[in-house]
C-alpha positions as CSV (number, residue, x, y, z in Angstrom):
1,X,8.3,-9.1,2.0
2,X,6.4,-6.4,0.3
3,X,2.7,-6.2,1.0
4,X,-0.1,-4.1,-0.5
5,X,-2.9,-3.8,2.1
6,X,-6.3,-2.6,1.0
7,X,-9.7,-2.2,2.7
8,X,-10.5,-1.1,6.3
9,X,-7.1,0.0,7.7
10,X,-7.8,3.1,9.7
11,X,-8.0,1.3,13.0
12,X,-4.8,-0.7,12.5
13,X,-2.5,1.7,10.5
14,X,-0.5,3.1,13.5
15,X,0.0,-0.3,15.1
16,X,1.0,-1.8,11.8
17,X,3.9,0.6,11.5
18,X,5.2,-0.6,14.9
19,X,5.5,-4.1,13.6
20,X,7.0,-3.6,10.1
21,X,10.6,-4.2,11.3
22,X,9.8,-7.1,13.5
23,X,7.8,-8.9,10.8
24,X,10.3,-7.9,8.1
25,X,7.6,-6.5,5.8
26,X,7.4,-3.3,3.7
27,X,4.2,-1.7,2.5
28,X,4.3,-1.1,-1.2
29,X,1.9,-0.8,-4.2
30,X,3.7,-3.6,-6.0
31,X,3.5,-5.9,-2.9
32,X,1.3,-9.0,-2.5
33,X,-2.3,-7.9,-2.1
34,X,-4.2,-8.5,1.1
35,X,-7.7,-7.2,1.5
36,X,-8.7,-6.3,5.1
37,X,-12.2,-6.2,6.4
38,X,-13.4,-5.5,10.0
39,X,-16.7,-7.0,11.1
40,X,-18.1,-9.1,13.9
41,X,-17.3,-12.8,13.9
42,X,-14.4,-15.1,13.9
43,X,-10.9,-14.3,12.6
44,X,-10.5,-15.3,8.9
45,X,-7.1,-15.5,7.2
46,X,-6.7,-16.8,3.7
47,X,-4.7,-16.7,0.5
48,X,-6.2,-18.0,-2.8
49,X,-5.1,-17.5,-6.4
50,X,-2.5,-14.9,-5.4
51,X,-4.9,-12.8,-3.3
52,X,-4.8,-12.5,0.4
53,X,-7.6,-11.7,2.9
54,X,-7.9,-10.9,6.6
55,X,-11.3,-10.5,8.3
56,X,-11.2,-9.4,11.9
57,X,-13.5,-8.2,14.7
58,X,-11.2,-6.5,17.3
59,X,-8.0,-4.7,16.5
60,X,-5.8,-7.3,18.2
61,X,-7.3,-10.0,15.9
62,X,-5.9,-8.2,12.9
63,X,-2.3,-8.3,14.2
64,X,-2.6,-12.0,15.1
65,X,-4.2,-12.5,11.7
66,X,-1.3,-10.7,9.9
67,X,1.2,-12.9,11.6
68,X,-0.8,-16.0,10.7
69,X,-1.0,-14.9,7.1
70,X,2.8,-14.4,6.9
71,X,3.6,-17.6,8.7
72,X,1.5,-19.7,6.3
73,X,2.4,-17.8,3.2
74,X,6.1,-18.7,3.7
75,X,5.2,-22.4,3.6
76,X,1.9,-22.7,1.7
77,X,0.5,-21.3,-1.6
78,X,-3.1,-21.4,-0.6
79,X,-4.6,-21.5,2.8
80,X,-7.9,-20.8,4.6
81,X,-7.8,-20.4,8.4
82,X,-10.7,-19.7,10.8
83,X,-10.1,-18.9,14.5
84,X,-12.8,-18.2,17.1
85,X,-11.6,-16.4,20.2
86,X,-12.5,-18.2,23.4
87,X,-11.9,-15.3,25.8
88,X,-12.8,-11.6,25.6
89,X,-9.6,-10.8,27.6
90,X,-6.4,-12.8,27.5
91,X,-3.3,-11.1,28.6
92,X,-0.2,-10.6,30.7
93,X,0.7,-9.1,34.1
94,X,4.3,-7.9,34.3
95,X,5.8,-7.5,37.8
96,X,7.6,-4.2,38.1
97,X,7.8,-4.2,41.9
98,X,10.3,-6.8,43.0
99,X,13.5,-5.1,42.0
100,X,13.4,-5.0,38.2
101,X,11.4,-2.2,36.5
102,X,11.3,-2.9,32.7
103,X,12.2,0.1,30.6
104,X,9.7,1.8,28.3
105,X,11.4,0.3,25.3
106,X,11.3,-3.1,27.0
107,X,7.5,-2.8,27.5
108,X,7.1,-1.8,23.9
109,X,9.0,-4.9,22.8
110,X,6.8,-7.1,24.9
111,X,3.7,-5.4,23.5
112,X,4.8,-6.1,20.0
113,X,5.4,-9.8,20.9
114,X,2.0,-10.3,22.5
115,X,0.2,-8.3,19.7
116,X,1.4,-10.8,17.1
117,X,0.5,-13.6,19.5
118,X,-3.0,-12.1,19.8
119,X,-3.0,-11.3,23.5
120,X,-5.1,-8.1,24.2
121,X,-4.2,-7.0,27.8
122,X,-1.2,-5.9,29.7
123,X,-1.1,-5.0,33.4
124,X,2.1,-3.7,34.9
125,X,2.1,-4.6,38.6
126,X,3.3,-1.6,40.5
127,X,3.3,-1.6,44.3
128,X,5.2,1.7,44.7
129,X,6.9,2.0,41.3
130,X,4.8,4.7,39.8
131,X,4.9,8.4,40.5
132,X,2.6,9.9,43.1
133,X,3.6,13.6,43.3
134,X,2.0,14.2,46.7
135,X,4.4,11.6,48.2
136,X,7.9,12.0,46.9
137,X,9.2,9.1,48.9
138,X,6.7,6.7,47.3
139,X,8.9,4.6,45.0
140,X,12.0,6.8,45.8
141,X,15.1,5.3,44.1
142,X,13.1,2.3,43.0
143,X,12.9,3.1,39.3
144,X,9.2,4.3,39.5
145,X,7.5,5.1,36.2
146,X,6.6,8.7,35.5
147,X,3.1,9.6,34.3
148,X,4.5,10.4,30.9
149,X,6.2,7.0,30.6
150,X,3.0,5.2,31.4
151,X,1.0,7.3,29.0
152,X,3.6,6.5,26.3
153,X,3.3,2.8,26.9
154,X,-0.5,3.0,27.0
155,X,-0.8,4.8,23.7
156,X,1.6,2.4,22.1
157,X,-0.4,-0.5,23.4
158,X,-3.7,1.0,22.2
159,X,-2.4,1.3,18.7
160,X,-1.7,-2.4,18.8
161,X,-5.2,-3.3,20.1
162,X,-3.9,-4.0,23.7
163,X,-5.6,-2.6,26.8
164,X,-3.3,-1.5,29.5
165,X,-4.9,-1.8,33.0
166,X,-3.2,-0.3,36.1
167,X,-2.4,-2.9,38.7
168,X,-1.6,-1.7,42.2
169,X,-2.0,-2.5,45.9
170,X,-4.4,-0.8,48.3
171,X,-4.1,-2.9,51.4
172,X,-1.0,-5.2,51.7
173,X,2.2,-5.9,49.9
174,X,3.3,-2.3,50.6
175,X,6.5,-2.9,52.6
176,X,8.6,-0.7,50.3
177,X,6.0,2.1,50.2
178,X,5.4,2.1,54.0
179,X,9.0,1.9,55.2
180,X,9.4,5.7,55.1
181,X,8.5,8.1,57.9
182,X,5.6,9.8,56.0
183,X,3.7,6.5,56.4
184,X,3.9,6.2,60.2
185,X,0.2,7.2,60.6
186,X,-1.1,5.0,57.9
187,X,0.8,1.8,58.7
188,X,-1.0,-1.1,60.5
189,X,1.9,-3.6,60.1
190,X,5.1,-3.4,58.1
191,X,3.4,-4.2,54.8
192,X,-0.3,-3.5,55.5
193,X,-2.2,-0.1,55.5
194,X,-4.1,1.0,58.6
195,X,-7.8,0.3,57.7
196,X,-10.4,2.7,58.9
197,X,-8.1,5.7,59.0
198,X,-9.0,9.0,57.3
199,X,-5.3,9.5,56.4
200,X,-5.2,6.1,54.8
201,X,-8.0,6.9,52.4
202,X,-6.5,10.3,51.5
203,X,-3.3,8.4,50.7
204,X,-5.2,5.9,48.6
205,X,-7.1,8.5,46.7
206,X,-3.8,10.0,45.6
207,X,-2.5,6.5,44.6
208,X,-5.6,5.6,42.6
209,X,-5.6,8.9,40.8
210,X,-1.9,8.7,40.0
211,X,-2.2,5.0,38.9
212,X,-5.2,5.4,36.7
213,X,-4.8,8.8,35.0
214,X,-2.1,7.7,32.5
215,X,-4.4,5.0,31.1
216,X,-7.3,5.0,28.7
217,X,-8.9,2.0,30.4
218,X,-11.6,2.5,33.0
219,X,-10.5,-0.8,34.7
220,X,-8.1,-1.0,37.6
221,X,-6.7,-3.9,39.7
222,X,-6.5,-2.8,43.3
223,X,-4.8,-5.9,44.8
224,X,-6.0,-6.8,48.3
225,X,-4.2,-10.1,48.5
226,X,-2.2,-11.8,51.3
227,X,-3.1,-9.4,54.1
228,X,-2.3,-12.1,56.6
229,X,-1.8,-9.8,59.6
230,X,-4.7,-7.5,58.8
231,X,-6.0,-5.8,62.0
232,X,-3.2,-7.2,64.2
233,X,-0.8,-4.3,64.4
234,X,-1.7,-0.6,65.1
235,X,-5.3,-1.4,64.2
236,X,-5.5,-3.8,67.2
237,X,-4.0,-1.1,69.5
238,X,-6.5,1.5,68.4
239,X,-9.7,-0.6,68.1
240,X,-9.1,-3.9,69.8
241,X,-9.7,-7.2,68.1
242,X,-12.2,-7.2,65.2
243,X,-13.1,-10.0,62.8
244,X,-10.9,-9.7,59.7
245,X,-13.8,-10.4,57.5
246,X,-15.4,-7.2,58.8
247,X,-12.2,-5.1,58.5
248,X,-11.6,-6.3,55.0
249,X,-15.1,-5.6,53.7
250,X,-15.3,-2.1,55.3
251,X,-11.9,-1.2,53.9
252,X,-12.8,-2.5,50.5
253,X,-16.0,-0.5,50.5
254,X,-14.0,2.7,51.2
255,X,-11.6,1.9,48.3
256,X,-14.4,1.1,45.9
257,X,-16.1,4.4,46.9
258,X,-12.9,6.1,45.6
259,X,-12.9,4.1,42.4
260,X,-16.6,4.8,41.9
261,X,-16.0,8.5,42.3
262,X,-13.4,8.2,39.5
263,X,-15.6,6.1,37.3
264,X,-13.3,3.1,37.5
265,X,-14.2,-0.6,37.5
266,X,-12.1,-2.4,40.1
267,X,-10.9,-6.0,40.4
268,X,-9.3,-7.6,43.4
269,X,-7.3,-10.8,44.1
270,X,-9.8,-13.2,45.8
271,X,-7.6,-15.1,48.3
272,X,-8.4,-13.1,51.5
273,X,-12.1,-14.1,51.4
274,X,-11.2,-17.8,51.1
275,X,-8.4,-17.6,53.7
276,X,-10.7,-15.9,56.2
277,X,-13.3,-18.6,55.6
278,X,-10.8,-21.5,56.0
279,X,-10.2,-23.1,59.4
280,X,-6.5,-23.3,58.7
281,X,-6.2,-20.0,56.7
282,X,-5.5,-21.6,53.4
283,X,-6.5,-20.2,50.0
284,X,-7.2,-23.4,48.1
285,X,-9.4,-24.9,50.8
286,X,-12.4,-26.6,49.2
287,X,-14.1,-26.7,52.6
288,X,-13.8,-22.9,53.3
289,X,-17.1,-21.4,54.4
290,X,-17.7,-17.7,53.7
291,X,-20.7,-16.4,55.6
292,X,-23.7,-15.3,53.5
293,X,-23.6,-11.9,55.3
294,X,-20.0,-11.4,54.1
295,X,-20.9,-12.4,50.6
296,X,-23.8,-10.0,50.5
297,X,-21.6,-7.2,51.7
298,X,-18.8,-7.6,49.1
299,X,-18.8,-4.3,47.1
300,X,-19.2,-4.2,43.4
301,X,-15.9,-5.5,42.1
302,X,-14.5,-8.4,40.1
303,X,-12.8,-11.3,41.8
304,X,-9.5,-12.6,40.4
305,X,-8.8,-16.2,41.1
306,X,-5.0,-16.7,41.1
307,X,-3.6,-20.2,41.0
308,X,-0.2,-21.3,39.7
309,X,0.1,-24.6,41.5
310,X,-2.4,-27.2,40.5
311,X,-2.2,-29.6,37.6
312,X,-5.7,-31.1,38.1
313,X,-8.3,-29.7,35.8
314,X,-11.2,-30.7,38.1
315,X,-9.7,-28.7,41.0
316,X,-9.7,-25.6,38.8
317,X,-13.3,-26.2,37.8
318,X,-14.4,-26.6,41.4
319,X,-12.6,-23.4,42.5
320,X,-14.0,-21.4,39.5
321,X,-17.5,-22.5,40.6
322,X,-16.7,-21.3,44.2
323,X,-15.7,-18.0,42.8
324,X,-18.9,-17.7,40.7
325,X,-20.9,-18.4,43.9
326,X,-19.3,-15.3,45.4
327,X,-19.4,-12.9,42.4
328,X,-20.4,-13.3,38.8
329,X,-17.8,-13.1,36.0
330,X,-14.6,-13.9,37.9
331,X,-11.2,-13.5,36.2
332,X,-8.6,-16.3,36.2
333,X,-4.9,-15.5,36.7
334,X,-2.3,-18.2,36.0
335,X,1.5,-18.1,36.4
336,X,4.6,-18.2,34.2
337,X,6.9,-19.3,37.0
338,X,9.5,-16.7,36.3
339,X,9.9,-16.6,40.1
340,X,11.3,-20.1,40.6
341,X,14.8,-18.7,41.2
342,X,17.3,-17.5,38.6
343,X,15.8,-19.6,35.8
344,X,12.2,-20.3,34.7
345,X,10.3,-23.5,35.7
346,X,8.6,-24.4,32.4
347,X,7.6,-27.8,33.6
348,X,5.4,-26.5,36.4
349,X,4.1,-23.6,34.3
350,X,3.0,-25.7,31.4
351,X,1.4,-28.4,33.6
352,X,-0.6,-25.9,35.6
353,X,-1.5,-23.7,32.7
354,X,-2.8,-26.5,30.5
355,X,-5.1,-27.8,33.3
356,X,-6.2,-24.3,34.2
357,X,-7.0,-23.1,30.6
358,X,-9.0,-26.3,29.8
359,X,-11.0,-25.7,33.0
360,X,-11.6,-22.0,32.1
361,X,-12.9,-22.9,28.7
362,X,-15.2,-25.6,30.1
363,X,-16.5,-23.2,32.8
364,X,-17.0,-20.5,30.1
365,X,-14.9,-17.9,31.8
366,X,-14.6,-14.8,29.7
367,X,-11.3,-13.3,31.0
368,X,-7.9,-14.8,31.9
369,X,-4.4,-13.5,32.2
370,X,-1.0,-14.9,33.2
371,X,1.3,-13.4,35.8
372,X,5.1,-12.8,35.4
373,X,6.2,-12.4,39.0
374,X,9.8,-11.6,39.9
375,X,10.1,-12.7,43.6
376,X,13.3,-12.3,45.5
377,X,15.1,-9.9,43.3
378,X,13.8,-10.6,39.8
379,X,16.9,-12.7,39.0
380,X,15.0,-14.4,36.1
381,X,14.8,-12.2,33.0
382,X,11.1,-11.6,32.2
383,X,11.5,-12.4,28.6
384,X,11.8,-16.1,29.5
385,X,8.0,-15.9,30.0
386,X,7.4,-15.9,26.2
387,X,6.8,-19.7,25.7
388,X,4.1,-19.6,28.4
389,X,2.6,-16.4,26.9
390,X,2.4,-18.2,23.6
391,X,0.6,-21.1,25.3
392,X,-2.0,-18.7,26.7
393,X,-2.4,-17.1,23.3
394,X,-2.9,-20.3,21.4
395,X,-5.5,-21.6,24.0
396,X,-7.4,-18.3,23.4
397,X,-8.0,-19.2,19.7
398,X,-8.1,-23.0,19.8
399,X,-10.0,-25.6,21.7
400,X,-6.8,-27.6,22.2
401,X,-3.2,-27.3,20.8
402,X,-0.4,-29.6,19.9
403,X,3.2,-29.2,20.9
404,X,4.2,-28.9,17.3
405,X,1.6,-26.1,16.7
406,X,3.0,-24.3,19.8
407,X,6.6,-24.6,18.6
408,X,5.8,-23.3,15.1
409,X,3.8,-20.3,16.4
410,X,6.5,-19.5,19.0
411,X,9.2,-19.5,16.4
412,X,7.2,-17.1,14.1
413,X,6.1,-14.7,16.9
414,X,9.5,-14.4,18.6
415,X,12.1,-15.5,16.1
416,X,13.5,-17.9,18.7
417,X,13.7,-21.7,18.8
418,X,11.2,-23.2,21.2
419,X,13.3,-26.2,22.1
420,X,16.3,-23.9,22.8
421,X,14.2,-21.9,25.2
422,X,13.3,-25.1,27.0
423,X,17.0,-25.7,27.8
424,X,16.6,-23.0,30.5
425,X,14.4,-25.5,32.3
426,X,17.4,-27.9,32.7
427,X,19.2,-25.4,35.0
428,X,16.8,-26.5,37.8
429,X,15.6,-29.8,36.5
430,X,18.8,-31.6,37.4
431,X,19.7,-35.0,38.7
432,X,17.7,-35.4,42.0
433,X,14.8,-33.3,40.8
434,X,11.6,-34.9,39.6
435,X,10.5,-34.5,36.0
436,X,8.9,-31.1,35.3
437,X,10.1,-30.0,38.7
438,X,6.6,-30.0,40.4
439,X,8.2,-29.3,43.8
440,X,9.7,-26.0,42.4
441,X,13.3,-26.9,43.4
442,X,15.8,-24.2,42.4
443,X,19.3,-25.7,42.4
444,X,20.7,-23.2,40.0
445,X,20.0,-20.4,42.5
446,X,21.1,-22.4,45.5
447,X,24.3,-23.5,43.9
448,X,25.2,-20.1,42.5
449,X,24.8,-18.2,45.8
450,X,25.6,-20.7,48.5
451,X,28.9,-20.1,50.4
452,X,31.7,-22.6,49.5
453,X,32.9,-22.9,53.0
454,X,29.5,-23.1,54.7
455,X,27.7,-25.2,52.0
456,X,24.2,-25.2,53.5
457,X,23.0,-27.3,50.6
458,X,26.0,-29.7,50.2
459,X,24.2,-32.5,52.0
460,X,21.2,-32.1,49.7
461,X,23.3,-32.7,46.5
462,X,25.5,-35.5,47.9
463,X,26.4,-38.1,45.2
464,X,24.6,-36.2,42.4
465,X,26.6,-35.7,39.2
466,X,25.8,-32.0,39.0
467,X,29.1,-30.8,37.5
468,X,28.6,-33.3,34.6
469,X,24.9,-32.2,34.2
470,X,25.9,-28.5,33.9
471,X,28.9,-29.3,31.6
472,X,26.6,-31.0,29.2
473,X,24.1,-28.2,29.4
474,X,26.7,-25.6,28.8
475,X,27.6,-27.3,25.5
476,X,23.9,-27.3,24.4
477,X,23.5,-23.6,25.3
478,X,26.7,-22.7,23.4
479,X,25.0,-24.1,20.2
480,X,21.7,-22.4,21.1
481,X,23.4,-19.0,21.3
482,X,24.4,-19.4,17.7
483,X,20.9,-20.4,16.6
484,X,19.1,-17.5,18.4
485,X,20.9,-14.4,17.3
486,X,18.1,-12.1,18.2
487,X,18.2,-13.4,21.8
488,X,22.0,-13.7,22.2
489,X,22.1,-11.7,25.4
490,X,19.6,-14.0,27.1
491,X,21.2,-17.2,25.9
492,X,24.7,-16.0,26.7
493,X,23.6,-15.2,30.3
494,X,22.3,-18.7,30.8
495,X,25.3,-20.3,29.1
496,X,27.6,-18.4,31.5
497,X,25.4,-19.5,34.5
498,X,25.6,-23.1,33.5
499,X,29.4,-22.7,32.9
500,X,29.8,-21.4,36.5
501,X,27.7,-24.3,37.9
502,X,29.7,-26.9,36.0
503,X,32.6,-26.1,38.4
504,X,30.9,-24.5,41.5
505,X,28.1,-27.0,42.0
506,X,30.2,-29.6,43.6
507,X,33.2,-27.5,44.6
508,X,32.3,-27.0,48.3
509,X,31.5,-30.7,48.7
510,X,34.8,-31.7,47.2
511,X,36.6,-29.2,49.4
512,X,35.0,-30.6,52.5
513,X,35.9,-34.2,51.5
514,X,39.6,-33.4,50.9
515,X,39.7,-31.4,54.1
516,X,38.3,-34.3,56.1
517,X,41.0,-36.5,54.5
518,X,43.6,-33.9,55.7
519,X,45.1,-34.1,52.2
520,X,46.8,-30.7,51.9
521,X,48.5,-31.8,48.7
522,X,45.1,-32.5,47.0
523,X,43.7,-29.3,48.3
524,X,46.6,-27.3,46.7
525,X,46.5,-29.2,43.4
526,X,42.8,-29.8,42.8
527,X,40.9,-27.2,44.8
528,X,42.9,-23.9,44.6
529,X,43.0,-23.9,40.8
530,X,39.2,-24.5,40.6
531,X,38.6,-21.6,43.1
532,X,40.6,-19.3,40.8
533,X,38.8,-20.6,37.8
534,X,35.3,-20.3,39.3
535,X,36.1,-16.8,40.5
536,X,36.8,-15.7,36.9
537,X,33.7,-17.5,35.7
538,X,31.4,-15.8,38.2
539,X,32.8,-12.4,37.2
540,X,32.1,-13.2,33.5
541,X,28.6,-14.3,34.5
542,X,28.1,-11.0,36.4
543,X,29.0,-9.0,33.4
544,X,26.7,-11.0,31.1
545,X,23.9,-10.6,33.6
546,X,24.6,-6.9,33.8
547,X,24.5,-6.4,30.0
548,X,21.2,-8.3,29.8
549,X,19.7,-6.4,32.7
550,X,20.5,-3.0,31.3
551,X,19.1,-4.0,27.9
552,X,15.7,-4.7,29.5
553,X,15.4,-2.8,32.8
554,X,16.0,0.5,34.4
555,X,19.2,0.5,36.5
556,X,17.5,0.6,39.8
557,X,17.5,-2.8,41.4
558,X,20.7,-4.0,39.7
559,X,22.6,-3.0,42.8
560,X,20.8,-5.7,44.7
561,X,21.9,-8.4,42.2
562,X,25.4,-7.0,41.9
563,X,25.8,-7.1,45.7
564,X,25.0,-10.8,45.5
565,X,27.6,-11.4,42.9
566,X,30.0,-9.3,44.9
567,X,29.4,-11.5,47.9
568,X,30.2,-14.6,46.0
569,X,33.4,-13.1,44.6
570,X,34.6,-11.7,48.0
571,X,33.9,-15.1,49.7
572,X,35.8,-17.0,47.1
573,X,38.7,-14.7,47.7
574,X,38.5,-15.4,51.4
575,X,38.3,-19.2,50.8
576,X,41.5,-19.0,48.8
577,X,43.1,-16.9,51.6
578,X,42.0,-19.3,54.4
579,X,42.9,-22.4,52.4
580,X,46.4,-21.1,51.7
581,X,46.9,-20.4,55.4
582,X,45.8,-24.0,56.2
583,X,48.0,-25.6,53.5
584,X,51.0,-23.5,54.7
585,X,50.4,-24.6,58.3
586,X,49.6,-21.0,59.5
587,X,46.3,-22.3,60.9
588,X,45.6,-25.8,62.2
589,X,42.0,-26.0,61.1
590,X,39.2,-24.2,59.1
591,X,36.3,-24.0,61.5
592,X,33.5,-24.0,58.9
593,X,34.9,-27.2,57.4
594,X,35.0,-28.9,60.8
595,X,31.2,-28.7,60.9
596,X,29.1,-31.8,59.8
597,X,27.0,-31.0,56.7
598,X,23.4,-31.4,57.6
599,X,20.5,-31.8,55.2
600,X,18.8,-28.4,54.7
601,X,15.3,-28.6,56.1
602,X,13.6,-25.3,56.1
603,X,11.6,-23.2,55.8
604,X,9.9,-25.0,52.9
605,X,9.0,-28.7,53.4
606,X,11.3,-31.0,51.6
607,X,10.0,-33.9,49.5
608,X,11.3,-36.6,47.2
609,X,12.3,-35.1,43.8
610,X,13.5,-31.8,45.2
611,X,16.9,-30.5,46.2
612,X,15.4,-27.6,48.0
613,X,13.9,-24.1,47.4
614,X,14.9,-20.9,49.1
615,X,15.4,-17.2,49.1
616,X,18.8,-15.5,48.9
617,X,19.2,-14.7,52.6
618,X,18.5,-18.3,53.6
619,X,21.0,-19.7,51.0
620,X,24.1,-17.7,51.9
621,X,24.2,-18.0,55.7
622,X,22.7,-19.8,58.6
623,X,22.9,-16.5,60.4
624,X,21.0,-13.2,60.1
625,X,21.9,-11.4,56.9
626,X,20.5,-8.1,58.1
C-alpha cells in the first residue's frame, strides 16, 4: 500500500523505514494521506472521508497506531479509535544466557514485532554473554555479544521507540562465569559471588561498565535472585556464619554504590528478601516477615516481583501490596513459559498472565514486562513467545480484551495464524495431561530424549494413546506449515517433532511388552522396522531444528542440542544391534528390558493431570550423566 504521511514525522522517520517491508507499505506522494501529530494524551487513529490521522504521545505509540490504521483500513472505510496506555513501561525480557544467544538480526526482527504491538522495552538477559574486555574468559565460547553488537541493537530499538535496558547478574546465577580459574578468589559457591571481597567489587565494576555502556538507557537490572547458598561457601570459611539478610543488604549497598557512581538506576529481582523472611524459604509466602530494620536498610533500587505460576488475581494483588510495603513503584515480571521443555506452555502462560495483568491494572502498577526464559538448553525457539507478547501488549492499551481481538491483532502484527501457533501447545497437552497443563508437564521433551531400552517414563504413559495423539497433531501441523509461509521453519520443526513422537512415544513400551512375551518374531517384524523408521525421523528433526536454530541464534550452544540428538541416534543404533543379537540367539536376555518399569517420581512432585516434568540429564539415564 502507498501512503503519504504528513505532519510531525521527525521523531519516527528512521523507525518507519525499518518497518516498511514488514508492513508492505511504500511512502509516496500519490499515496493515501495520513496526517501525524505528536502531543500528550491518548493514542488516536482514524480515517474519515479518505483522510487518515494518527495522534500519539510517545514514539512507540505511533508505530502501534500505524499498525492499527493499516489493520482497520483493510477492512473498514471509516474508523475512529482511541487507546489509553495503562502502563508507562510494558516490555520483554529475552534470555540470552541459557545456551541460545539470539543474533543481532534476530533481535532486530523481535524489535520490529514488538514495535507494531506497541511494547516499549526490551531487556536481553546476559549472565556472562556480553563482552568484558578485562576478563577474556567471561562468556568465552558462549556467543557473547560485543559492545558494537549491543550498540547496534540499542540504536535500532531507539529508532522504534523501544528502550533497551541491560539485564545482568551481580550475585548469583553466575555458574558459567565463575567456572574459570580467574574467578577462584571471587567465588563463594559454584554460582554465587563472594560478598564483602574487594576483588568481587572490582570485578562487578568492570561488569556494570561493560553491560551499561552500549545502551542509552540509564536503567539497569542487576539481578540478585535465587542466591540460596549465600554466605555458606567460602564466605562461611572466612567470616563464620552471618545472617543472610545482612550479607545481602551489605552486598547490594556496594553494588548500588557502583551504579550510583555511573549514574545508573538499578532494579533487582525481589525474591531473596521474601525467601529470607519466610520460615520455609519460599518466595510466595504470604506469611513472610521481613524485619523493619532490613526494610529500612534496602538501598535505593526498584524491586521486580516475578511470578509465572499463579492464576488467582487476588494472590497477585496481595503480593503486589507486599512489594509496595517494601519499596514504592515495584515492577511486575510475568512469564511466557518458553522454558516448559521443547515446546511452549500457552495454557499456563495465558492463565497466569491474564490474572497478573488484571491485578497490575487494579493495583495501578506503572511498569510490567514478560520474561522469555530458555531453561535447560533453550530447546524451545524464542519466537514461540509472540502470542503471549501480544497478550501483554493488548492489555497495555485496553481494560480487557477478547480472544477474537487477540487473534486479529496477532495475525496483523506477525503475519501468522493464532490458532496455528496454539497447536504447539498440544505437543505437551496430551492424553493424561490436564487442560491448559497447569502442572507444566513436558511429555514432548521426555518422550523425545528418553532412552528406548531404559524407558524411565514408560510407566507414566502406560495405556495412553500417545502415538495416535501425535499422528493427528502431525496432520494438523502439515496444514499449518502451508498457511504460515513466513514462519515455515518454525512450523516445520514442530511438525517433524510431532512426526518423531507419533512413532517413538510408545516404542519403548511396546518393545518391553513384546520382550516380556518372549516373542522374537514380533520383535523382528514390528519393532526393528519402527526403530529404523524413527532413526530416520529423528535425523530429519535434527536437521530441521538446526536450520531453525541458525536462522535465529548464534552457533554457540547448538553443540549442546546436537549432542542430545546424537545421543538418541547412537542409542537407537545400539538398540537395533542388541535386539538383533537377542533375536538371533547370540544373547539370552537384554538386561535393561528385564527391569520392571517403575513410575518416575522425582525430583518434581507428581500430581494428577501430569505425565512428569524434568531436565535432560534426568530423562536420559538413572545414572550420573557427568
